[in-house]
C-alpha positions in Angstrom: 119.7 94.1 123.7 121.9 94.5 126.8 121.4 91.3 128.8 124.5 89.1 128.8 123.0 85.7 129.2 126.4 84.1 129.0 127.1 85.4 132.5 123.6 84.2 133.6 124.3 80.7 132.3 127.8 80.6 133.7 126.8 81.8 137.2 123.8 79.4 137.6 124.1 76.7 135.1 120.4 76.6 134.8 119.4 78.1 131.5 119.7 75.7 128.6 119.7 76.7 125.0 119.4 74.3 122.1 118.7 75.1 118.4 118.4 78.7 119.3 115.7 78.1 121.9 115.5 78.0 125.7 114.7 74.6 126.9 112.4 73.5 129.8 114.8 73.0 132.7 113.0 74.8 135.6 110.5 73.1 137.8 106.9 74.3 137.5 106.0 72.7 140.8 108.7 74.6 142.7 108.1 77.9 141.0 107.4 81.0 143.2 103.9 82.4 143.0 103.1 85.8 144.5 100.6 88.7 144.2 101.6 92.3 144.1 99.8 95.6 143.8 101.6 98.0 141.5 101.1 101.7 142.1 100.3 103.5 138.8 100.4 107.2 138.0 96.7 107.6 137.4 93.7 108.3 139.6 90.9 107.1 137.3 88.3 106.9 140.0 89.1 110.3 141.4 89.5 109.2 145.0 92.7 111.3 145.5 95.0 108.3 145.4 96.9 106.6 142.6 95.2 103.5 141.4 97.0 100.2 142.1 96.7 97.2 139.8 96.8 93.7 141.0 99.3 91.4 139.4 99.9 87.7 139.9 103.3 86.5 139.0 105.1 83.2 138.8 108.9 82.8 138.4 111.5 80.1 138.6 112.6 79.1 142.2 116.2 79.8 141.2 115.4 83.6 141.1 115.5 83.4 144.9 119.2 82.5 144.6 120.1 85.5 142.3 119.0 84.3 138.9 117.6 87.2 136.9 114.9 86.5 134.3 112.9 88.4 131.8 109.1 88.7 132.0 106.2 87.8 129.7 103.4 90.1 130.7 99.7 90.2 130.0 97.3 92.9 131.3 93.7 92.0 131.1 90.4 93.6 132.1 88.7 90.1 131.8 90.5 88.2 134.5 87.8 88.6 137.1 85.0 87.8 134.6 82.3 90.1 133.2 79.1 91.8 134.2 76.0 91.2 131.9 76.4 93.4 128.9 73.9 96.2 128.4 73.8 96.4 124.6 72.4 99.5 122.9 69.2 99.1 120.9 70.1 99.1 117.2 66.5 98.9 115.9 66.2 102.6 115.9 66.1 105.4 113.4 69.3 107.0 112.1 70.2 110.5 113.1 70.0 113.1 110.2 72.2 116.1 110.9 71.1 119.5 109.9 73.2 122.4 108.5 74.0 123.7 112.0 75.2 120.4 113.5 78.9 119.5 113.9 79.9 116.9 113.7 82.8 94.3 122.3 85.5 92.5 122.1 84.9 88.8 122.8 85.5 88.1 126.4 87.8 85.1 126.5 89.9 84.9 129.6 93.0 84.1 127.7 94.6 80.7 127.9 94.9 79.7 131.6 98.2 78.0 132.2 99.5 78.5 128.7 102.1 81.2 129.3 103.3 80.0 132.7 103.2 76.3 131.9 105.3 76.8 128.8 107.6 79.7 129.6 108.4 79.5 133.3 110.3 76.1 132.8 112.3 77.9 130.1 113.5 80.7 132.4 110.9 83.3 132.2 108.7 85.0 134.8 105.0 85.4 133.8 102.9 88.3 135.1 99.1 88.3 134.7 97.6 91.6 135.8 94.1 92.9 136.2 93.1 96.1 134.3 92.1 99.2 136.3 88.5 98.9 137.5 88.5 95.1 137.2 88.9 92.4 139.8 91.1 93.6 142.7 92.6 96.5 140.9 91.6 100.1 141.8 90.3 102.7 139.4 87.7 102.6 136.6 87.8 101.1 133.1 88.3 103.7 130.4 88.2 101.6 127.2 91.7 102.0 126.0 92.6 105.6 126.7 95.8 107.0 128.2 94.8 106.1 131.7 94.6 102.4 130.9 97.9 102.6 129.0 99.7 104.3 131.9 98.3 101.7 134.3 99.6 99.0 132.0 103.0 100.8 131.9 103.3 100.9 135.7 104.0 97.1 135.8 106.9 97.5 133.3 108.2 100.4 135.3 108.1 98.4 138.5 110.1 95.6 136.8 112.7 98.3 136.0 112.8 99.9 139.4 110.8 102.9 138.2 107.5 102.2 140.2 106.6 100.7 143.5 104.6 97.6 144.3 103.2 96.2 147.6 102.1 92.9 148.9 98.7 92.3 150.5 100.1 93.5 153.9 101.2 96.8 152.4 104.9 95.9 152.5 106.9 97.1 149.5 108.0 94.4 147.1 111.0 94.7 144.8 111.4 93.1 141.5 115.2 92.4 142.1 114.9 89.1 140.3 114.0 90.8 137.0 116.4 91.7 134.2 114.0 94.5 133.3 113.3 93.1 129.9 109.6 92.6 129.2 107.5 91.1 126.4 103.8 91.7 126.3 101.2 89.6 124.6 97.5 88.7 124.7 94.4 88.2 122.5 91.8 90.9 121.8 91.7 93.6 124.6 94.7 91.8 126.1 96.6 92.3 122.9 95.3 95.9 122.4 96.9 97.3 125.6 100.4 96.2 124.4 99.8 98.2 121.2 99.0 101.3 123.2 101.8 100.7 125.6 104.4 100.3 122.9 103.7 103.8 121.6 104.9 105.3 124.9 108.5 103.9 124.3 108.6 102.8 127.9 112.0 101.5 129.1 112.2 97.8 129.3 109.4 96.9 126.9 111.5 95.0 124.3 108.7 93.3 122.3 105.0 92.9 122.0 102.9 90.1 120.4 99.4 91.5 119.8 96.9 88.9 118.7 93.6 90.0 117.2 94.3 93.4 118.6 93.0 97.0 118.1 95.1 99.8 116.7 92.3 102.4 116.7 89.2 102.1 118.8 87.2 104.2 116.4 87.6 101.6 113.7 86.4 99.0 116.2 83.0 100.6 116.9 82.7 102.9 113.8 83.4 102.8 110.0 83.5 106.0 107.9 81.0 107.7 110.2 78.7 104.8 110.6 78.0 103.2 114.0 79.2 99.6 113.5 79.1 96.6 115.9 81.9 94.1 116.5 80.9 90.9 114.8 78.5 88.9 117.0 77.9 91.8 119.4 75.3 94.0 117.9 74.7 97.1 120.0 78.0 97.0 121.9 79.9 100.2 122.2 82.8 101.6 124.3 80.5 102.3 127.3 79.0 98.9 127.4 82.4 97.3 127.2 83.6 99.5 130.1 80.6 98.5 132.2 81.1 94.9 131.4 84.6 94.8 132.7 83.8 97.0 135.8 84.1 94.2 138.2 85.9 95.9 141.2 84.2 96.3 144.5 82.2 99.5 145.1 81.8 99.9 141.3 79.3 102.7 141.8 82.3 105.1 142.2 82.8 104.7 138.5 79.3 105.7 137.4 80.4 109.2 136.4 83.1 107.7 134.3 80.7 105.3 132.6 78.3 108.1 131.8 81.1 110.2 130.4 82.2 107.4 128.1 78.6 106.9 126.9 78.2 110.6 126.1 81.6 111.1 124.5 81.4 108.1 122.2 78.6 109.9 120.2 76.4 107.1 118.8 74.2 109.7 117.2 76.6 111.0 114.6 79.3 108.3 114.6 81.8 111.1 114.0 85.5 110.8 114.8 86.1 113.1 117.7 88.5 113.8 120.6 87.3 110.7 122.5 88.3 108.4 119.6 91.4 110.3 118.9 92.7 109.7 122.4 92.2 106.0 121.6 94.0 106.0 118.3 97.4 104.4 118.8 98.4 105.1 115.2 98.8 108.8 116.3 101.9 107.9 118.3 103.4 105.0 116.3 106.6 107.0 115.9 107.3 106.4 119.6 107.5 102.6 119.3 110.8 101.2 120.5 109.8 97.6 120.9 109.7 95.0 118.2 106.2 93.8 117.2 104.9 90.3 116.2 101.4 90.9 114.8 98.9 88.0 114.6 95.4 88.3 113.1 92.7 86.2 111.6 91.7 87.0 108.0 88.1 86.0 109.0 88.1 88.0 112.2 84.9 90.1 112.0 85.1 91.1 115.6 88.4 92.9 115.7 88.3 93.5 112.0 91.3 93.3 109.6 91.7 97.0 109.2 93.1 97.0 112.7 96.1 94.9 111.8 96.5 96.4 108.3 96.8 100.0 109.4 99.0 99.0 112.3 101.3 97.0 110.0 101.6 100.0 107.7 102.5 102.3 110.7 105.2 99.8 111.8 106.7 99.8 108.4 106.6 103.6 108.1 108.5 103.8 111.4 111.0 101.1 110.7 109.9 98.9 113.6 111.3 95.3 113.6 108.3 93.2 112.9 106.8 89.9 111.9 103.2 89.0 110.8 101.1 85.9 111.0 97.8 85.9 109.1 95.5 82.8 109.5 92.1 81.8 108.1 90.4 81.6 111.5 88.4 84.3 113.2 89.1 86.0 116.5 91.6 83.5 118.0 95.1 82.6 118.9 97.2 80.2 116.7 97.6 78.2 120.0 94.2 76.7 119.4 94.9 75.4 115.9 98.6 75.4 115.1 100.0 74.8 118.6 103.4 73.3 118.0 104.5 75.8 115.3 103.1 78.7 117.3 104.9 77.8 120.5 108.1 77.2 118.7 107.9 80.6 116.9 106.8 82.4 120.0 109.6 80.7 122.0 112.2 81.9 119.5 110.8 85.3 119.3 110.9 85.9 123.0 114.3 84.3 123.3 115.7 86.6 120.6 114.3 89.8 122.0 114.4 89.1 125.8 117.4 86.7 126.1 119.5 88.0 123.2 119.7 84.4 121.8 121.1 84.3 118.3 118.5 82.3 116.4 116.9 82.5 113.0 113.6 84.1 113.9 114.5 87.5 112.3 116.1 85.8 109.3 112.9 84.1 108.3 110.5 85.7 105.8 108.6 88.5 107.5 105.1 87.1 106.8 103.5 83.8 107.4 100.0 83.5 105.7 97.5 80.7 105.7 95.8 80.3 102.3 92.1 79.3 101.8 93.1 75.6 101.5 94.7 75.9 105.0 98.2 75.5 103.7 100.8 78.0 104.9 103.1 80.2 102.8 105.9 82.7 103.7 106.2 86.1 102.0 108.5 89.1 102.3 105.8 91.6 103.2 102.0 92.3 103.2 100.1 93.2 101.2 101.7 91.1 98.5 104.2 93.4 96.7 102.9 92.1 93.3 99.4 93.3 94.0 98.4 96.2 91.8 95.3 98.4 91.9 92.8 97.2 89.4 89.7 99.3 88.7 86.5 97.5 87.8 83.8 99.7 86.3 80.1 99.3 87.0 77.8 98.9 83.9 74.1 99.4 83.9 73.2 95.8 83.0 73.8 94.9 86.6 71.6 91.8 86.5 73.7 90.3 83.7 77.3 88.9 83.5 79.5 91.8 82.7 78.1 94.3 85.1 81.6 94.7 86.4 83.9 95.7 83.5 87.6 95.6 83.1 87.6 98.8 81.0 85.7 102.2 81.4 82.1 102.3 80.3 80.4 105.2 78.5 77.8 106.9 80.7 74.4 106.0 79.1 72.5 107.8 81.8 70.8 104.6 83.0 70.2 104.2 86.7 69.6 101.4 89.2 67.3 101.5 92.2 67.1 99.6 95.4 65.5 100.2 98.8 66.6 99.6 102.4 65.2 96.7 104.5 67.3 96.4 107.6 65.5 93.2 108.6 67.2 91.2 105.8 70.6 89.7 106.4 73.2 90.2 103.7 73.8 86.5 103.5 70.3 86.3 102.1 70.7 89.3 99.8 73.8 88.1 98.0 72.0 84.9 96.7 70.8 84.4 93.1 72.6 87.5 91.7 70.9 87.4 88.3 67.4 87.7 89.8 65.8 91.0 90.7 65.7 91.7 94.4 64.5 95.2 95.4 66.7 95.5 98.4 70.1 95.3 96.6 72.1 96.3 93.6 74.3 93.6 92.1 77.2 93.8 89.6 78.9 90.7 88.3 82.1 90.2 86.4 82.3 87.7 83.5 83.5 84.3 84.4 87.2 84.5 85.2 89.6 82.6 82.9 92.4 83.0 85.4 92.8 83.0 89.2 93.4 86.4 90.9 94.6 87.0 94.4 93.2 90.0 96.3 95.8 91.3 98.8 95.0 94.6 100.5 92.1 97.0 100.8 89.2 97.4 98.3 88.0 100.9 97.7 84.5 101.8 96.5 83.3 104.9 94.6 79.6 105.0 94.0 77.6 107.9 92.4 74.2 107.8 94.0 71.3 109.8 95.4 69.1 109.0 98.5 65.5 110.0 98.9 66.0 110.8 102.6 68.5 112.9 104.5 70.1 109.9 106.2 70.8 106.2 105.4 73.4 103.5 105.7 75.5 102.4 102.8 77.1 98.9 102.7 79.3 97.4 100.0 79.9 93.7 99.8 82.6 92.0 97.7 81.4 88.5 96.8 83.0 85.4 95.3 80.3 83.8 93.1 81.5 80.2 92.6 79.7 77.4 90.8 78.1 76.2 94.1 78.0 79.1 96.5 78.2 82.8 97.0 80.7 83.9 99.7 81.2 87.3 101.1 84.9 88.1 100.8 84.9 91.5 102.5 82.6 94.4 103.3 82.6 98.0 104.2 80.2 100.7 105.5 79.6 104.4 105.2 77.4 107.0 106.8 76.7 109.1 103.6 76.7 112.2 105.9 80.4 111.7 106.3 81.1 111.6 102.6 83.6 114.5 103.0 85.1 113.7 106.5 84.8 111.1 109.2 85.1 114.0 111.7 82.1 116.1 110.6 78.7 115.0 109.4 77.1 117.1 106.7 73.5 117.3 105.8 72.8 115.6 102.5 70.0 116.8 100.3 67.4 114.2 99.4 67.5 113.1 95.7 70.7 115.0 95.0 73.6 113.1 93.4 76.7 112.6 95.4 79.9 110.6 94.9 80.3 108.3 98.0 83.7 106.8 98.6 84.6 104.3 101.3 86.9 101.4 102.0 86.1 97.7 102.7 88.0 95.7 105.3 91.4 94.6 104.1 91.6 91.0 102.9 93.8 88.4 101.3 91.8 86.0 99.1 92.0 84.1 95.9 89.2 84.3 93.3 89.5 81.0 91.4 89.3 80.4 87.7 85.7 79.9 86.6 84.3 82.1 89.5 82.9 85.6 89.2 83.6 88.7 91.2 80.5 90.4 92.5 79.8 93.8 94.0 76.6 93.9 96.0 75.4 97.3 97.3 72.8 97.4 100.1 71.8 100.0 102.6 71.6 98.6 106.2 73.7 95.6 107.2 71.6 93.6 109.7 74.5 92.2 111.7 76.6 95.4 111.9 74.8 98.7 111.3 72.0 100.6 113.0 68.7 99.1 111.7 66.1 101.8 110.8 62.6 101.2 109.5 62.6 99.9 105.9 61.8 102.1 102.9 64.7 104.4 102.2 65.3 104.4 98.4 68.7 104.7 96.8 69.4 105.4 93.1 72.8 104.4 91.8 74.4 105.9 88.7 76.6 102.8 87.8 78.5 104.2 84.9 79.9 107.0 87.1 80.9 104.4 89.7 83.8 101.9 90.2 85.7 99.8 92.7 89.4 99.4 93.0 90.9 96.0 94.0 94.5 95.3 94.8 95.0 92.2 92.6 97.9 89.9 91.9 97.5 89.3 88.2 96.3 91.7 85.4 92.6 91.3 85.2 92.5 93.6 82.2 93.9 90.6 80.3 90.6 88.8 80.7 89.0 87.9 77.3 87.5 90.9 75.5 84.6 91.0 73.0 84.1 93.2 70.0 81.1 94.7 71.8 83.3 95.7 74.7 85.7 97.4 72.3 82.9 99.3 70.7 81.7 100.5 74.1 85.2 101.5 74.9 85.5 103.6 71.8 82.2 105.3 72.8 83.7 106.0 76.2 86.9 107.5 74.8 84.9 109.6 72.4 83.0 111.1 75.3 86.3 111.7 77.2 87.8 113.6 74.3 90.4 111.0 73.4 89.8 111.4 69.7 90.4 114.4 67.5 87.3 114.0 65.3 84.0 112.2 65.1 85.2 110.8 61.7 87.9 108.8 63.5 85.3 107.3 65.8 83.0 106.5 62.9 85.8 104.7 61.0 86.9 102.6 64.0 83.3 101.6 64.8 82.5 100.7 61.2 85.5 98.5 61.1 84.6 96.7 64.3 81.0 96.2 63.0 82.5 94.3 60.1 84.6 92.2 62.5 81.6 91.5 64.6 79.7 90.4 61.5 82.4 87.9 60.5 82.5 86.7 64.1 78.8 86.1 64.1 79.0 84.1 60.8 82.0 82.1 62.1 84.4 83.4 59.4 87.4 83.4 61.7 90.0 84.0 59.0 88.3 87.2 58.1 87.9 88.1 61.8 91.7 87.8 62.2 92.5 89.7 59.0 90.2 92.6 59.9 91.5 92.8 63.5 95.0 93.1 62.1 93.7 95.8 59.8 92.1 97.5 62.8 95.6 97.7 64.4 96.9 99.4 61.3 94.1 101.9 61.5 95.1 102.6 65.1 98.7 103.1 64.1 97.7 105.6 61.5 95.5 107.5 63.9 98.3 107.7 66.4 100.8 108.9 63.8 98.4 111.6 62.8 97.8 112.7 66.5 94.1 111.8 66.0 94.0 109.5 69.1 95.5 109.9 72.6 98.3 107.6 73.7 96.2 106.1 76.5 93.3 105.2 74.2 95.7 103.8 71.6 97.5 101.5 73.9 94.4 100.2 75.6 92.7 99.5 72.2 95.9 97.8 70.9 96.1 95.7 74.0 92.5 94.6 73.7 92.9 93.8 70.0 95.9 91.7 70.7 93.9 89.8 73.4 91.2 89.0 70.9 93.8 87.9 68.3 95.4 85.6 70.9 91.9 84.2 71.7 91.0 83.4 68.0 94.4 82.6 66.4 
């Protein structure tokens, strides 16, 4: 961090630092405001000349006298407003592949006056630039590809003497007032461009603060092969976003580019292809040289939580200096609800990375997370290091408590059926879980006797058949409390992508497949007395394509499971003798016993325990459970039972003894 701010302070006596933070000593009223046009290295509109991007900047007056300052920079395609959005029709049929086939961000303008009003008095310049194809910038919008990233890079290059800029009269303008150190920030698209730029390792970009930002555009408009909308913007896609921000004059010069985006995004198959790979910043995370302060809402269903989660993992893998704030709001900046703490933290962050000020911002715990009661906690990392994968097994009695089991279940051959009706919203379909509704399949845990924190990504594995060659599959994780049902997270799959997101494969109607997909990452506490629910539906009215109703899906529950990263051992939940008998049946099928005689003896003993339990003879229950443990010890010593089955059965027996003693 090469800037010697001591010399800066000594020379000008203008920068003031207290408590590790720059203080507001510069005049906003006297600040210098100017507009420049920075020459990029791209020609996105194909006119034979490099695109220029317009950038408005404001800097302290003292920079005219030789003071050099770092820059806080936001590039935005929204600054000139938006065109009406031409959404795609989603009330259409899905596209079945055959054997020969291969396989909107909310438009807030940012926070006018927020960056300059706060940071210019503290000794920063602020640059607000217009994305290519928008406002008074040249070029065409390209929805996050390399051209937009290189156009964003040009401003940083100019501040470091590696690019040219001009005023409105065409005279060259130098950034001789700049230290060359730049921090980028922004919300949504404005926070996404810094992610992409950071992967270039451009000289001078010291830090980025992406807020509600994208790390892979595929995961913004697709999910496991399914065409998925940003929350609240059904029918939006990469092309409609590009057309919305195409606000430059003579926009017709970009029509070929708009058509190219529409064709390349491939709404028919939803497959991951070269178009999306070019917009996947995870591919080049190893190139990041800047520090990264990630901010995201745990209830952001527009730029969904997978975006921050996979980005955070990539930062950790590449040893990037980083910090994370997770809040309970949706697609928004903490400025709108935690203003003072946010500005203080952001001030310290930029001071540390752009002014080399020795403060405590990097000594604090890495993660600040807001809990469901709106309190804030700090943690060393995310997901919570204590979260362990816990598998819950689906049982056929899906309309009863216990349809989600903490132990494996013997496959009885029973099946559950439901049919698609894309006109029904999932908020309706999750209600009254014990009643029969033909458009869903529900699995409930028993009532929790402890609280469990979910921290990370839920994975789903469902054995099912579909009576048509194409469908949607949607999984919902639901918190069933005493008073309400709440969707905790959800995930989607195009079954034709069951092997690969890059290549759709024809599925054979009524043939069984194992479909595996992920839900959106989450951090959530299931409270004591609540139930965990898994609801499986086909189409998701608010997010997926909505075909005509009628597709029928058959689920084979006892060949299916979900995996939840939980803090707390949910297998310690109270057991029942009936559960243990079912578990022995499962172990028998899995070959965990040497003989059927062993199975018969164990089941007979548990039948006796169950009889004493039913007749309330608890002393005999306890005596016979202890006898059951002795039997298990004997079976283990004689190599008649596997180690895994032995330890699980002993653990469950101890849990029952603790319950009744």
